[in-house]
N, C-alpha and C positions, 0 to 999 in steps of 0.2 A: 351504711345501707339499712333500710328499714327491715325489721324482722320478717314481716309478711312477704317482702320481696325475696328474701333469702329462701323462704319456703317455696315460693313460685319457681325460683331457679332450680332448687333441688328437684321439684316435680318435673320441670322441663327436661333436666338431665335424665331422670329415671324413666319417664315415659318416652323420651326420645330413644332410649336404648332398649325399651321393652319389646318392640316388634322384632328388631333384628335378633335379640337375645332369645325370644320365644321361638323364632325360626330355627336358630342354632339348636335349641333344646329339642325341637321336633326331629331334626335330622340326627341328633345324637342318640336317639332310640334305635337307629339302625334300619329303619324302614320308612318309606314315604307315607305309610298309613299309620302315623304315630301322633296325629294332632290331638286326639282326645287324651292320650297319656300325658302329653305336655300340659294340656288344660287342667288335668287332675292336679299336677304339681303347682300350677298357678294358684289353684284353690287351697292347697296345703300351705303355700306361702302366705296367702291372705289370712288363713286361720292362725298360723304361728305368729304373724305380725300383730293381729288383733289381740291374741292372748297376752303377748308380751306388753303391749301398750295398756291393756286393761289392768294387768298386774301392776304396772308402773303407776297408773292412775289410782288404783286402790291403795297401794303401799305409801305413796307420797301424798295422798289426798289432794292431788292437783285439781281435781274436779269433784263435785259432789256426785255420789253414785245413785242419784235419784232417776228412776226410769219412768217415763210416761208412755201410755199406750200410743198416743199420736206420734211422739218422737221415735218410738221403736218401729211403728208401722211405716212411717215415711222413710226412715233410715234403711229399713229392710228392703223397701221397694227401690231405693237408690242403689243398694248393693246388688239387687237382682238386675237392674239396668246395667250396672258396671260389669257384672258377670256375663250377661248376654252380649255386651259390647266386646268383651275379651273373647268370648266364644266366636263372635263374628270375625274377629281378627284371625283366630285359629283356623276357622273354616276357609276364610279368604286365601290363606296361604296353603292350606290342604288342597284347595281346588285350583292351585296354580299361580296364585298371586305371589309376588316377591316382596320382601320388606321395602325395597326401594319404591315400589308402587303403592303398597297398602298404607304405609305410614303417612306419606304426604296427603293422601286422600282422607284418612281418618283424622289426622291432626290439623287439617285445614277445614274439614267439614264439621268436626265436633264443636269448635268455637262458634261457628255460624249457628248451629242448632242451639247451643247454649245461649247465645244472644237472644234468639227468638223466644225460647222457653222462659228465660229470665224476664224479658219484656212482657210476656203474657202474665206472669205471676206478680211482677212489680211494675205495673203500668207507669210509663213515664208521665210526668206532669204535663209536658208539652212534647210534641213530635220531635224525634231526633233530627239533628242537622243533616242535610243532604250528604255531607262528608262522611257521616257515620255509615250510611248505606254504600257509599263509594268504597269505604274500607272493607265492608263485607264482600263486595264485588271483587275487590283487589285480592282478598284472601282466596276466593274461588279461582280467580285467574292465576294467582301465584301457584296454586296446587296443579292446575292444568299445565302451566309452563314447566314446572318441576318434573312432571311426568313426561311431557313431550321431549324435553331436552335433558333427560336423566343421563348420568354417566354410563358409558357402554360397559 
């Protein structure tokens, strides 16, 4: 198996477990009004993970530690988008959404948004095949079907 595909599979497993785990974390604080406390610890986890990875990179010299203003700015904006997305999930569940509803909508909708943003930044040389758009439509229909026929 290709190394990048292993990374994709790890992400699928982790992000697939993220919403239900976050919901369990919210409930474990003992009150329904605990969403922001759970979000705080998501932030702590991101911080710890980034420090450990940065330390690894520094000690092993796996990457040069050269920072550019543009790279730092765009990466920070990406992190803000990720944090706002995580906060959106936190509030969706705080306001009554259940992981079985929230996750399929997020994880079917996000790839569709990703596709359009990526196409905007990296314009295809020629228009995508009609089957490409059919795939996007099927992703949306798949999320709708998963919600309509979810397990009781």
